[in-house]
C-alpha positions, 0 to 999 in steps of 0.5 A: 497157721495161727491166728496171732495178729498183732494190732498196733494202735497208732495215736495221733500226736498231740499238738503242743501249745504254741509259744508265739503270741498272735499280735495284730499288725499295725495299720500301714503308715500313709505314704509320704509324697516324694520330693519337695512341696510345691512352691519351695525354692531349689536347694543343693545341686548345680546352680542355674547357669553353671556349665556342666563338665562337657560344656566347660571342657569344650569352652576350655579347649576352644579357648586354648586353641584360640578358636571362637566357633561363632566367629567361624560360623559367621565367616562361613556364612559371610563367605569370608574364605580368606579369613578362614585361611584359604588362598583362593575362592575356588578349589580345582577338583578332578572327577573321572579325568575332568577338571572343574572348580568348586567354591571353597565354601558352598552355598549349603555350607553358608546356609547351614552356618548361618542357621547355626550362628543365628541360634547364638545371635537371636533369641528363639521366640516362643509361640504366643496365644492372644487372649483378652483381659483375664484370658477372655476371648479377644474377638468378643472384647474387641467387638464390644469395644467397637460397639461402645465407640459406635454407641458413644458417637450416636448419643446425640443423634439417636436413642441408643440401647445399652450394650450387653455385658456378656455379648455372644457373637454367635447369638446373632442369627435370624431374629428380628431386624431393627425397624421391623415390627413383631 
């Protein structure tokens, strides 16, 4: 055997100089608020009060048929069965071989029709919160007014102390009572 060993020397590849230049990225732009600024008027779109397609089609169909849904609801609520096209007030029905008469317009139908018709006849009321002047407690303001009236009526008969501007009804407690000595 011979001692001939071939040694191959592997040299690492040289890095080429990059042709790309490193540029710092610009700072991100601040986000713009979505929508319109508060206080601006609405522009574009459907005008207020204009019916949508579904409402428009329903009204058109009712008009073509000569039907007024509110009128029908009011007739049902008022038990006006003749005006709705019925010949008599009761219908004869048979259940398990037994005949019985049932009202053409049941009380439940009349009540439900009245509820639905009321939505079109009367406005829906919103809940109200009672407050005094500038949103202050109404009770405290009324109590102060009553105190002032009493004070005015007593001006000639007794010495009256001035009423506190900021009266707190919870401050009434176990303090000294009028006429008591300290």
